C-alpha positions in Angstrom: 42.0 -43.6 -53.3 40.2 -40.9 -55.4 37.1 -40.7 -57.2 37.7 -39.1 -60.6 36.0 -38.6 -63.9 36.7 -41.6 -66.5 38.2 -38.6 -68.7 40.5 -37.8 -66.7 41.5 -41.4 -65.7 42.2 -41.9 -69.1 44.3 -39.1 -70.0 46.4 -39.6 -66.5 46.8 -43.2 -68.4 47.7 -42.8 -71.1 49.5 -39.4 -70.2 47.8 -37.0 -73.1 45.6 -34.2 -72.9 46.5 -31.9 -69.7 49.0 -35.0 -68.7 51.2 -34.6 -71.9 53.8 -32.9 -69.9 53.9 -35.4 -67.1 53.7 -38.6 -69.6 51.9 -41.5 -68.6 51.1 -42.7 -65.1 51.3 -46.5 -65.6 51.0 -47.3 -61.6 47.1 -46.0 -61.7 44.8 -49.0 -61.0 41.0 -48.7 -61.0 39.3 -50.3 -58.1 35.7 -49.8 -59.7 33.4 -47.3 -61.6 29.9 -45.4 -60.0 27.1 -43.4 -61.4 27.2 -41.7 -64.7 27.9 -37.8 -64.9 26.1 -36.3 -67.6 27.4 -33.0 -68.8 24.7 -30.4 -67.9 23.9 -26.8 -69.2 21.6 -25.1 -66.9 20.6 -21.6 -68.6 18.0 -18.8 -67.3 14.8 -19.0 -69.3 15.6 -15.5 -70.4 18.6 -16.2 -71.6 17.7 -17.2 -75.2 19.6 -20.4 -75.2 17.6 -23.5 -76.3 20.5 -25.7 -77.8 24.0 -25.9 -77.6 24.9 -23.9 -80.4 22.6 -21.0 -78.5 25.5 -21.1 -76.0 27.6 -19.2 -78.6 27.5 -15.3 -77.7 26.5 -15.9 -73.9 27.8 -14.9 -70.7 28.6 -18.9 -69.4 30.5 -19.9 -66.3 32.9 -22.8 -67.4 34.3 -23.6 -63.9 37.4 -23.2 -62.0 40.7 -24.4 -63.6 41.1 -28.0 -63.3 37.8 -29.0 -62.6 36.0 -31.8 -64.7 33.4 -29.8 -65.6 36.3 -27.0 -66.9 37.6 -29.5 -68.7 34.5 -31.3 -70.6 33.7 -27.8 -71.6 36.8 -27.0 -72.9 36.3 -29.9 -74.6 32.7 -29.5 -76.2 33.9 -25.6 -77.5 37.0 -27.1 -79.0 34.2 -30.1 -80.8 32.0 -26.8 -82.0 35.1 -24.6 -83.0 34.6 -22.1 -80.7 37.2 -19.9 -78.8 37.0 -17.5 -75.6 36.2 -15.0 -78.4 33.2 -16.6 -79.4 31.5 -15.9 -75.6 30.1 -12.6 -74.2 31.7 -13.5 -71.0 33.7 -16.8 -70.0 33.8 -17.2 -65.8 35.2 -19.3 -63.4 33.3 -19.6 -60.6 33.7 -23.1 -58.5 30.6 -25.2 -58.4 29.1 -23.7 -55.2 29.0 -20.5 -56.6 27.4 -21.5 -59.7 23.9 -21.2 -58.8 23.9 -17.5 -56.9 25.4 -16.1 -59.9 22.7 -17.4 -62.4 20.0 -16.3 -60.2 21.6 -12.8 -60.2 21.3 -12.8 -63.4 25.2 -12.6 -63.6 25.6 -15.2 -66.2 23.4 -16.5 -68.5 24.1 -20.4 -68.3 26.0 -22.5 -66.0 27.7 -26.0 -66.2 28.0 -29.2 -64.5 29.5 -32.6 -64.9 27.5 -34.1 -61.8 25.0 -37.2 -61.2 21.8 -36.4 -61.0 19.8 -35.4 -58.8 22.3 -32.6 -57.7 21.8 -30.3 -54.6 23.5 -27.3 -56.6 21.5 -27.7 -59.7 18.5 -27.9 -57.4 19.1 -24.5 -56.0 19.5 -23.2 -59.7 16.7 -23.7 -60.6 14.6 -23.3 -57.1 16.0 -19.7 -57.6 15.1 -18.9 -60.7 13.5 -19.8 -63.6 15.9 -22.0 -65.6 16.0 -25.0 -67.9 18.7 -27.9 -68.6 19.7 -27.2 -72.0 20.0 -30.4 -74.6 23.8 -31.4 -75.8 23.2 -32.9 -78.6 24.3 -32.1 -82.4 26.8 -33.2 -84.9 29.8 -32.1 -83.5 28.5 -34.0 -79.7 28.5 -37.1 -82.0 31.6 -37.1 -83.2 33.0 -36.0 -79.4 31.5 -39.3 -78.3 32.3 -41.1 -81.3 36.3 -40.3 -81.0 36.6 -40.5 -77.4 36.1 -44.0 -75.3 35.6 -42.2 -71.9 32.5 -40.2 -73.2 28.7 -42.0 -73.7 25.3 -40.5 -74.6 23.4 -39.8 -71.6 19.9 -38.7 -70.7 18.8 -36.8 -67.3 15.9 -37.7 -66.3 12.8 -35.4 -66.2 10.7 -34.4 -63.1 14.3 -33.8 -61.3 13.8 -30.1 -61.3 11.5 -27.1 -61.1 10.5 -26.3 -64.8 12.1 -29.1 -66.3 9.7 -32.3 -66.8 10.7 -34.1 -69.6 14.2 -36.1 -69.9 17.2 -33.7 -71.2 19.6 -35.8 -73.6 23.3 -35.0 -73.8 26.8 -37.1 -73.1 29.2 -37.2 -70.0 31.2 -39.4 -68.3 31.2 -41.8 -65.1 32.6 -41.3 -61.6 35.5 -43.7 -61.0 37.3 -44.7 -57.9 40.9 -45.4 -58.5 43.9 -45.8 -56.2 47.8 -47.0 -57.4 49.6 -50.0 -57.5 51.2 -49.3 -54.5 48.4 -49.6 -52.6 48.9 -53.6 -50.6 46.1 -55.9 -52.3 44.6 -56.2 -48.9 43.4 -53.1 -48.4 41.9 -52.4 -51.3 40.2 -56.1 -51.2 38.5 -54.8 -47.9 37.5 -51.7 -49.7 35.9 -53.3 -51.9 34.0 -56.3 -50.1 31.9 -54.7 -48.2 30.3 -52.3 -51.1 29.6 -55.2 -53.0 28.0 -57.7 -50.2 26.0 -54.5 -48.7 25.3 -53.5 -52.4 21.7 -52.5 -51.5 22.8 -50.5 -48.5 25.3 -48.9 -50.4 22.7 -48.3 -53.5 20.6 -46.1 -50.7 23.7 -43.9 -49.6 22.4 -41.3 -52.9 19.5 -41.4 -55.2 22.6 -41.3 -58.2 23.6 -44.5 -57.0 20.3 -46.3 -57.1 20.5 -47.6 -60.9 24.4 -49.2 -60.1 25.1 -52.5 -61.6 27.6 -54.8 -60.1 29.0 -56.6 -63.9 28.5 -52.4 -65.1 31.0 -51.2 -61.7 33.7 -53.5 -62.9 33.6 -52.7 -66.4 32.7 -49.7 -67.6 34.8 -46.7 -68.1 37.8 -47.8 -66.3 40.7 -47.4 -68.8 43.5 -48.2 -66.1 43.6 -52.1 -65.3 42.1 -53.2 -62.6 44.0 -53.4 -59.0 44.9 -56.9 -58.1 43.1 -56.7 -54.7 39.6 -55.8 -56.2 39.9 -58.4 -59.0 40.3 -60.9 -56.3 37.1 -60.4 -54.8 35.7 -60.0 -58.0 36.6 -63.2 -59.4 35.9 -64.7 -55.7 32.0 -62.9 -56.4 31.7 -64.0 -59.9 31.0 -60.7 -61.4 34.4 -61.2 -63.6 
């Protein structure tokens, strides 16, 4: 079992995008969805970046190859008609190195596809004056409208120093997936304690605090539900 972004679940099951060469993965099975993972851009206050359009011509860390944040960033670039030539610098630092690079002034902006509150974004905004950038506009509207795994999202205000107002953006969901080869009873025994101890589960991390049982068995699930999960959901009356 693995936790993946809903867009990668879609691409893997359908065999498109980064999985075009490998082809569809029909044995992929959904278990449940989790928290929203908004696409988040954090820019230094002295960078001159106030909107998504302002990223053009700047030094931006787009994430390491193969990461979810990299794929979402590339989708935003394509939606805006940007290429690598439109930036002063594109770096490929992993998530755990971004805050240090931003504080040191080696990059103007960093990107995440992550649930909030995020410890890495907390560190970034504590170590330097930085703002969350609204990711809005016609290009983003088209991106969300054309892709069922994306949805509009809002990052609440007050989570990070210097960012008291909500920040509109878009994003994906974290989803738990497995394969058709996983025995039904094993999946059933993973799902059951989560849903029967739901309040305790939601308390494990602030990003889980607003989970809804019915959304978890419906939202952002492209692959078919695993039969073991579906059996419990029907018994519990959540589908």
